[in-house]
C-alpha positions as CSV (number, residue, x, y, z in Angstrom):
1,M,85.4,127.6,126.9
2,K,86.2,126.4,123.3
3,D,89.2,123.9,122.8
4,P,91.7,125.6,120.6
5,S,92.6,122.5,118.8
6,L,90.9,120.2,116.2
7,R,90.0,117.0,117.6
8,V,88.9,113.7,116.2
9,V,87.4,110.9,118.4
10,G,86.8,107.5,117.2
11,H,88.1,103.8,117.3
12,Q,91.7,103.0,116.2
13,W,90.4,100.3,113.9
14,A,87.8,102.1,112.1
15,R,88.4,102.9,108.3
16,D,86.5,106.1,108.5
17,A,88.9,107.3,111.3
18,H,91.9,106.4,109.5
19,A,90.9,108.1,106.3
20,I,90.4,111.4,108.4
21,K,93.5,111.2,110.2
22,D,95.4,110.6,107.1
23,F,93.7,113.4,105.2
24,L,94.4,116.0,108.0
25,G,98.0,114.6,108.5
26,R,98.8,114.8,104.7
27,N,97.2,118.3,104.5
28,Q,99.4,119.6,107.5
29,V,96.3,120.3,109.6
30,A,97.2,119.9,113.2
31,F,94.7,117.8,115.2
32,R,94.4,115.6,118.5
33,W,93.5,112.0,118.1
34,L,91.3,110.7,120.9
35,D,91.0,106.8,120.9
36,L,88.0,105.4,122.6
37,D,89.7,102.1,123.0
38,R,92.7,103.6,124.8
39,T,91.8,106.6,126.7
40,R,88.9,107.6,129.0
41,Q,89.1,111.4,128.0
42,A,87.7,110.3,124.5
43,G,84.3,108.9,126.1
44,V,84.2,112.1,128.6
45,I,84.4,114.5,125.7
46,L,81.7,113.0,123.9
47,E,79.5,112.6,127.0
48,R,80.2,116.3,127.7
49,E,79.2,117.5,124.4
50,G,76.0,115.5,124.2
51,L,77.5,112.9,121.6
52,T,77.3,109.6,123.2
53,G,75.1,108.3,120.3
54,A,76.9,110.2,117.6
55,A,78.1,108.6,114.3
56,L,81.9,108.0,114.8
57,P,84.3,109.2,114.1
58,V,83.3,112.6,115.5
59,V,85.3,115.8,114.4
60,L,85.2,118.8,116.8
61,L,86.3,122.0,115.2
62,P,88.0,124.9,117.3
63,D,85.1,127.1,116.8
64,G,82.6,124.6,118.3
65,T,81.4,122.8,115.3
66,V,80.8,119.3,115.4
67,L,80.9,116.8,112.3
68,E,79.6,113.5,112.5
69,D,81.5,110.8,110.4
70,P,82.0,113.5,107.8
71,S,83.0,113.0,104.1
72,L,86.4,114.5,103.3
73,E,84.8,117.0,101.0
74,A,82.5,118.1,103.9
75,L,85.4,118.4,106.3
76,A,87.6,120.2,103.8
77,E,84.8,122.8,103.4
78,H,84.5,123.2,107.1
79,L,88.2,123.8,107.3
80,G,88.1,126.6,104.6
81,M,90.3,124.7,102.2
82,H,90.4,126.3,98.8
83,M,88.2,123.9,96.7
84,H,86.6,126.1,93.8
85,A,88.3,128.0,91.1
86,E,88.4,131.7,91.1
87,R,88.5,131.9,87.3
88,T,87.3,130.1,84.4
89,Y,90.4,130.3,82.3
90,Y,94.1,129.9,82.9
91,D,97.3,129.9,80.8
92,V,98.3,126.6,82.4
93,A,96.5,124.3,84.5
94,I,98.5,121.6,86.5
95,V,96.7,118.4,87.5
96,G,98.4,116.8,90.3
97,A,100.6,118.2,93.2
98,G,103.4,116.0,93.6
99,P,106.9,117.1,93.3
100,A,106.6,117.7,89.4
101,G,103.0,119.5,89.8
102,L,104.3,121.6,92.7
103,A,107.6,122.6,90.6
104,A,105.4,123.5,87.6
105,A,103.2,125.6,89.7
106,V,106.2,127.4,91.2
107,Y,107.7,128.2,87.9
108,G,104.6,129.0,86.1
109,A,103.4,131.4,88.6
110,S,107.0,133.0,89.0
111,E,107.1,133.5,85.2
112,G,103.9,135.4,84.7
113,L,101.6,132.5,83.6
114,S,98.1,132.6,85.2
115,T,98.5,129.1,86.9
116,V,96.0,126.8,88.7
117,L,97.3,123.7,90.5
118,I,94.5,120.7,91.2
119,E,95.0,118.2,93.7
120,G,92.7,115.5,94.6
121,E,94.1,114.4,98.0
122,A,97.0,116.4,99.5
123,P,99.9,118.4,98.1
124,G,103.1,116.2,97.9
125,G,101.8,113.3,96.3
126,Q,103.4,109.7,97.1
127,A,106.5,111.6,98.0
128,G,104.8,113.7,100.6
129,T,104.2,110.6,102.6
130,S,108.0,109.9,102.8
131,S,109.4,110.2,106.2
132,R,112.7,111.1,105.2
133,I,114.2,112.0,102.0
134,E,118.1,111.8,102.3
135,N,119.3,112.1,98.7
136,Y,117.7,115.3,97.7
137,L,120.0,118.3,96.6
138,G,120.4,120.8,99.2
139,F,119.3,118.9,102.3
140,P,122.1,117.2,103.6
141,T,120.5,115.9,106.6
142,G,117.4,114.9,104.7
143,V,113.9,116.4,104.5
144,S,110.7,114.9,104.9
145,G,108.2,114.6,102.1
146,A,105.5,116.5,103.8
147,E,108.0,119.4,104.6
148,L,109.3,119.6,101.2
149,A,105.7,119.7,99.9
150,E,104.8,122.5,102.3
151,R,107.6,124.4,101.3
152,A,107.0,124.2,97.5
153,L,103.2,124.8,98.2
154,S,104.2,128.1,100.0
155,Q,106.4,129.1,97.1
156,A,103.8,128.6,94.6
157,T,101.2,130.6,96.4
158,R,103.4,133.3,97.2
159,F,104.2,133.7,93.3
160,G,100.3,133.8,92.7
161,A,99.4,130.2,91.7
162,E,96.0,129.1,92.6
163,V,95.8,125.8,94.4
164,L,92.5,123.9,94.6
165,T,92.5,120.9,97.0
166,P,90.9,118.4,97.6
167,L,89.5,118.7,94.1
168,S,90.0,116.1,91.2
169,A,89.9,116.2,87.3
170,T,87.2,114.1,86.1
171,G,87.3,114.8,82.3
172,L,89.1,116.5,79.7
173,A,87.7,118.1,76.4
174,I,90.0,119.4,73.6
175,N,88.7,122.1,71.3
176,G,91.5,123.5,69.0
177,G,94.2,125.2,71.3
178,Y,91.6,125.3,74.3
179,K,91.4,122.4,77.0
180,T,88.5,122.1,79.1
181,L,88.7,120.2,82.5
182,E,85.7,118.8,84.2
183,L,86.1,118.8,88.0
184,S,84.7,116.6,90.8
185,D,82.6,119.5,92.2
186,G,80.7,119.6,89.0
187,S,82.4,122.9,87.5
188,S,85.0,123.3,84.6
189,L,87.7,125.4,83.6
190,S,89.7,125.9,80.5
191,C,93.4,126.6,79.8
192,R,95.7,126.7,76.8
193,G,98.7,124.6,78.4
194,L,97.8,121.5,80.3
195,I,100.3,119.5,82.6
196,V,99.5,116.0,83.7
197,A,101.5,115.3,87.1
198,T,99.1,112.9,88.5
199,G,101.8,110.3,89.4
200,V,100.6,106.9,90.1
201,A,98.3,105.1,92.5
202,Y,99.2,102.9,95.1
203,R,99.1,99.1,93.7
204,H,97.0,96.9,95.9
205,L,98.2,93.3,96.7
206,P,95.5,90.8,95.4
207,T,95.9,88.8,98.6
208,E,93.0,87.1,100.5
209,G,91.9,89.5,103.2
210,L,93.9,92.7,102.5
211,D,91.1,94.7,100.8
212,R,88.5,94.0,103.7
213,L,91.0,95.1,106.3
214,T,92.6,97.9,104.7
215,G,92.4,100.9,107.0
216,A,92.0,98.5,110.0
217,G,95.5,97.5,110.5
218,V,96.4,97.2,106.6
219,Y,97.7,100.3,105.2
220,Y,99.1,101.4,101.7
221,G,102.1,103.7,102.0
222,A,103.5,105.1,105.1
223,A,100.4,106.2,106.9
224,T,102.6,108.1,109.3
225,T,99.5,109.1,111.4
226,E,99.3,105.6,112.6
227,A,103.0,105.6,114.0
228,L,102.1,106.3,117.3
229,A,99.5,103.7,117.6
230,A,102.1,101.1,116.6
231,E,104.2,102.1,119.5
232,G,105.7,99.2,121.2
233,Q,104.1,96.9,118.7
234,H,105.6,94.5,115.9
235,V,105.0,96.1,112.5
236,Y,105.3,94.4,109.1
237,V,106.3,96.3,106.0
238,V,106.0,94.9,102.5
239,G,108.2,96.0,99.9
240,S,111.9,96.4,98.6
241,A,112.1,99.9,97.1
242,N,113.0,103.4,98.7
243,S,109.7,104.2,99.9
244,A,109.5,100.6,101.9
245,G,112.9,101.5,103.3
246,Q,112.0,104.9,104.4
247,G,108.7,103.6,105.9
248,A,110.8,101.1,107.8
249,K,113.2,103.4,109.2
250,Y,110.4,105.7,110.4
251,F,108.4,102.9,112.1
252,S,111.6,101.7,113.8
253,K,111.4,104.8,115.9
254,F,108.0,103.8,117.6
255,A,107.7,100.1,117.1
256,R,109.2,97.5,119.1
257,T,110.4,95.6,116.1
258,V,110.0,96.0,112.2
259,T,110.0,93.1,109.8
260,V,110.4,93.9,106.1
261,I,108.9,91.3,103.8
262,V,110.7,90.8,100.4
263,R,109.9,88.7,97.7
264,G,113.6,88.7,96.3
265,P,116.9,87.6,97.8
266,D,117.6,91.0,99.4
267,L,117.1,94.8,99.2
268,A,119.8,95.7,96.7
269,A,117.8,95.5,93.5
270,H,115.6,98.2,94.2
271,M,116.8,100.4,97.1
272,S,119.4,103.0,97.3
273,Q,122.5,101.9,99.3
274,Y,122.3,104.6,101.9
275,L,119.1,103.2,103.0
276,I,120.2,99.5,103.1
277,D,123.1,100.5,105.2
278,Q,121.0,102.4,107.6
279,I,118.5,99.3,107.8
280,D,121.6,97.1,108.5
281,Q,122.6,99.4,111.2
282,T,119.0,99.6,113.0
283,S,118.7,96.8,115.5
284,N,115.1,96.5,115.6
285,I,114.6,96.1,111.8
286,E,114.8,92.5,110.5
287,V,114.7,91.7,106.5
288,V,112.9,88.4,105.6
289,P,113.7,87.6,102.2
290,H,112.1,85.1,99.5
291,T,108.8,85.5,101.4
292,R,105.3,86.9,100.3
293,I,102.1,87.5,102.2
294,T,99.5,84.9,101.1
295,K,96.5,85.9,103.7
296,A,95.3,88.6,106.0
297,I,93.4,87.3,109.1
298,G,91.0,89.2,111.3
299,E,87.4,90.1,111.9
300,N,87.2,93.8,112.5
301,R,90.9,94.4,112.4
302,L,94.0,92.8,111.3
303,E,95.2,90.0,113.7
304,Q,97.3,87.6,111.8
305,I,99.1,87.4,108.6
306,E,100.1,84.1,106.6
307,L,103.7,84.2,105.0
308,E,104.9,81.8,102.5
309,N,108.6,81.2,101.6
310,N,108.6,81.4,97.7
311,E,111.8,79.0,97.7
312,T,110.5,76.3,99.9
313,G,106.8,76.7,99.9
314,E,106.7,76.6,103.7
315,K,103.8,78.5,105.3
316,R,103.6,80.1,108.7
317,T,101.0,82.2,110.4
318,V,102.2,85.1,112.8
319,P,100.4,87.8,114.8
320,A,100.3,91.1,113.3
321,S,98.4,94.5,114.3
322,F,100.0,96.7,111.6
323,L,101.0,95.9,108.0
324,F,102.3,98.8,105.8
325,I,102.4,97.9,102.0
326,F,104.9,99.7,99.7
327,I,104.8,97.7,96.2
328,G,104.9,100.5,93.8
329,G,101.9,101.9,91.7
330,A,100.0,102.1,88.6
331,P,99.6,105.3,86.4
332,S,96.7,107.5,87.7
333,H,94.9,109.3,84.7
334,D,91.6,107.8,84.0
335,W,90.0,111.2,83.6
336,L,92.1,111.7,80.4
337,G,90.0,109.0,78.5
338,D,91.9,108.6,75.1
339,A,93.1,112.0,74.7
340,V,96.8,110.6,75.1
341,L,98.7,107.7,73.8
342,C,100.0,105.4,76.4
343,D,102.5,102.3,76.7
344,E,101.3,99.0,77.4
345,F,101.5,99.6,81.2
346,G,99.3,102.8,81.0
347,Y,102.2,105.3,81.4
348,I,101.9,108.3,79.1
349,L,103.9,108.6,76.1
350,T,105.9,111.9,75.4
351,G,108.3,113.4,72.9
352,P,110.4,111.0,71.0
353,D,108.6,108.0,72.6
354,L,105.7,109.0,70.5
355,L,107.5,108.4,67.2
356,E,107.5,104.8,65.6
357,N,110.2,104.2,63.0
358,N,110.9,108.0,63.3
359,A,107.2,108.7,62.2
360,L,104.8,110.9,63.8
361,P,101.4,109.4,65.2
362,H,99.0,109.4,62.2
363,D,96.7,112.1,64.0
364,W,99.6,114.5,65.1
365,P,98.3,117.8,63.7
366,L,101.4,120.1,63.7
367,P,104.4,120.3,61.2
368,R,106.8,120.1,64.1
369,H,107.7,117.0,66.2
370,P,106.2,116.8,69.8
371,F,108.3,118.6,72.4
372,H,110.4,116.5,74.9
373,L,107.3,116.2,77.4
374,E,104.5,116.8,75.1
375,T,101.9,114.0,74.7
376,S,100.0,113.1,71.5
377,S,97.7,116.2,72.1
378,P,99.5,119.3,71.4
379,G,99.8,121.5,74.5
380,V,99.2,118.7,76.9
381,F,102.4,117.9,78.9
382,A,103.1,114.8,81.3
383,T,105.5,115.0,83.9
384,G,106.7,112.9,86.8
385,D,105.9,109.3,87.4
386,V,102.9,109.1,85.2
387,R,105.2,109.6,82.2
388,H,106.9,106.8,80.3
389,G,110.5,106.8,81.1
390,S,110.4,108.8,84.2
391,I,113.4,108.2,86.4
392,R,111.2,107.8,89.5
393,R,113.0,110.3,91.6
394,V,112.1,113.6,93.4
395,A,114.7,115.4,91.9
396,G,113.8,114.2,88.4
397,A,110.1,115.0,88.9
398,V,111.1,118.7,89.9
399,G,113.3,118.9,86.8
400,E,110.5,117.8,84.6
401,G,107.8,120.1,86.0
402,S,110.0,123.2,85.7
403,T,111.1,122.0,82.1
404,A,107.3,121.7,81.2
405,I,106.7,125.3,81.9
406,Q,109.3,126.2,79.5
407,L,107.8,123.9,76.8
408,V,104.2,125.5,77.9
409,H,105.9,129.0,77.1
410,R,107.0,127.8,73.7
411,Y,103.6,126.3,72.8
412,L,101.8,129.4,73.9
413,A,104.2,131.6,71.7
414,E,103.3,129.5,68.5
415,H,99.7,129.5,69.3
416,H,99.0,132.8,70.3
417,E,95.7,134.3,69.4
């Protein structure tokens, strides 16, 4: 008799296993994790299925299909995820399915535009990894980023938006009013209006040992699929903004203790007061100020971290198995090439921010000024964290996504053919 659940068998500290668990979790695919280091059942299943020499991790699908160390793309194909566009032309294409992109998809599709939403990892973006968002309008007891993303995705598809995931944009060509997107599966599609909502990619700490141990005890972002493995352990969190606070609160439910490492004197500079108050009231969370990580130590997994007090210079080495890093991000839009103008940090300039001394960019082709969220390429709009001047809040991103659709309507009306 086939097991009705999707199962993943592997070692806790294997990078490939973490990538698969994270992918499944963020895409709301239910699965059972069987750790060969913790449970005898994992080995029994491999032996029973004749997989004792298989390449790990092994994914066993409910229909009996066995995948040995699969790529995320191969896993998505076997899960029947929608990865290939049904059409070659859309009124509006949205790249990035964070809150801004999801909002644009909902409003675009509900207002009659043929709409495609393209996401390279999982709907929700970085907000989708937040364990609890408590200051979003309409959710007085809070909502997880994953639940918010799932609801928005359901809305978008109900209105007729086509959602492609995991699929990435790899290039952009502009020919008059048409924009052609090159995609990671080798295909392409065209659109009249393009909304860039790719957000930011996690910024990595350039600290000795971290890159080598990423996925094996070192994780960027919430990585909530690792929370149960951290049960009863001492968890370290690096960061002082809301994402770090939300992560610390979430891990405190499982871990014995959570230590938040902060470079500054406290959390007040970047974290919302409600989160600071909750952390102060959580007995197993400790905040260590004026501190940075200078080294991650371990062979095949994280074993220790070296901490330095940035006021006294004093260093100490402490045991550590789980380190979660939340230090912000950098804009993610390499596929755009030089199609849009950006600020010195890579954030996309839009609307009034494109003007210098009230003058338009020299190659702006239209008699009007750029719309509020429009980039230096007419008909290409930027929303959410990828945009210069974004307020970096979920509500702000949702507002920009819905506003961008109104601007797409105006652009289409003036460039109808």
